[in-house]
C-alpha positions as CSV (number, residue, x, y, z in Angstrom):
1,M,89.8,84.7,92.7
2,L,92.3,87.6,93.1
3,S,92.6,90.5,90.8
4,K,95.9,91.3,89.0
5,N,96.9,94.0,91.5
6,E,96.0,91.8,94.5
7,K,98.2,88.9,93.1
8,L,101.1,91.3,92.6
9,I,100.9,92.7,96.1
10,M,100.2,89.3,97.7
11,A,103.4,88.0,96.0
12,I,105.4,90.8,97.4
13,V,104.0,90.3,100.9
14,F,104.6,86.6,100.7
15,D,108.2,87.1,99.7
16,C,108.8,89.4,102.6
17,C,107.0,87.2,105.2
18,T,108.3,83.7,104.1
19,K,111.0,83.3,106.7
20,S,109.2,84.2,109.9
21,G,105.6,84.5,108.8
22,A,105.5,88.2,109.8
23,C,107.0,91.4,108.5
24,L,107.0,95.1,108.7
25,I,106.5,96.8,105.3
26,S,105.7,100.2,104.1
27,T,103.8,101.3,101.0
28,A,107.0,102.8,99.6
29,E,108.7,99.3,99.8
30,I,105.8,97.8,98.0
31,R,105.9,100.4,95.3
32,A,109.6,99.9,94.9
33,K,109.1,96.2,94.3
34,L,106.3,96.7,91.8
35,V,108.4,96.7,88.6
36,G,106.7,98.4,85.7
37,K,103.5,99.2,87.6
38,S,102.6,102.5,89.2
39,L,100.0,102.1,91.9
40,S,99.1,104.9,94.1
41,E,99.6,104.7,97.9
42,E,95.8,104.7,98.5
43,K,95.3,101.8,96.0
44,I,98.1,99.8,97.7
45,K,96.4,100.4,101.1
46,S,93.0,99.4,99.9
47,T,94.4,96.3,98.3
48,L,96.1,95.3,101.5
49,R,92.8,95.9,103.4
50,S,90.9,93.7,101.0
51,L,93.5,90.9,101.2
52,E,93.1,91.2,105.0
53,L,89.4,90.8,104.7
54,D,89.8,87.8,102.4
55,G,91.8,86.1,105.2
56,Y,95.3,86.0,103.7
57,F,97.0,87.9,106.6
58,D,96.4,90.0,109.7
59,L,97.2,93.6,109.1
60,V,98.1,96.2,111.8
61,D,99.0,99.8,111.3
62,C,102.3,100.8,112.9
63,F,104.2,104.1,113.0
64,K,108.0,104.3,113.3
65,G,108.8,108.0,113.8
66,D,106.8,109.6,111.0
67,E,106.8,106.6,108.7
68,H,103.7,104.5,108.3
69,L,104.3,100.8,108.3
70,F,102.1,97.7,108.1
71,C,102.7,94.8,110.4
72,I,101.7,91.7,108.5
73,N,101.2,88.2,109.9
74,L,100.4,85.5,107.4
75,R,97.4,83.2,108.0
76,P,97.1,79.7,106.6
77,K,95.4,81.0,103.5
78,G,98.4,83.4,102.9
79,Y,100.9,80.5,103.3
80,S,99.0,78.6,100.6
81,F,99.0,81.5,98.1
82,I,101.8,80.2,96.0
83,R,100.4,76.7,95.8
84,D,97.0,78.0,94.8
85,F,98.6,80.3,92.2
86,E,100.6,77.4,90.7
87,Q,97.5,75.1,90.7
88,Q,95.5,77.8,88.9
89,R,98.2,78.1,86.3
90,R,98.3,74.3,85.8
91,T,94.5,74.3,85.4
92,I,94.6,77.0,82.7
93,L,97.4,75.2,80.8
94,N,95.5,71.9,80.9
95,K,92.4,73.6,79.5
96,I,94.5,75.1,76.7
97,L,96.1,71.8,75.9
98,L,92.8,70.1,75.9
99,A,91.4,72.6,73.4
100,I,94.4,72.2,71.1
101,V,94.2,68.4,71.2
102,S,90.4,68.5,70.6
103,A,90.8,70.9,67.6
104,T,93.5,68.6,66.1
105,I,91.4,65.5,66.5
106,T,88.4,67.3,65.0
107,F,90.4,68.4,62.1
108,L,91.9,64.9,61.4
109,V,88.5,63.2,61.7
110,G,87.0,65.8,59.3
111,R,89.7,65.2,56.8
112,L,89.3,61.5,57.1
113,L,85.6,61.7,56.5
114,F,86.2,64.0,53.5
115,Y,88.5,61.5,51.8
116,L,86.2,58.6,52.6
117,F,83.1,60.1,51.2
């Protein structure tokens, strides 16, 4: 299960790498795409490293002039990120709907028993 920051950063990486499966991205580009969030450069780097250890992508440090870039190659687990995210969302929605239906049935049965006895 990914944390909130890991999900945000993985979504950005997935968007950048969808066409070819690989991309060059800097921490500045990631920070620019994080709307409403302010993550430090070190936090972004550590999150990228942890996602690499989890097997979502291969991460290689690159330098272009004085700019530090990350070369990211998606792995099969990285390609299935969106599908897993949507499946997790559906599971949560199903649990919420089940709770609502159960509460409604319990309420109606309780009322029925109250009027009968």
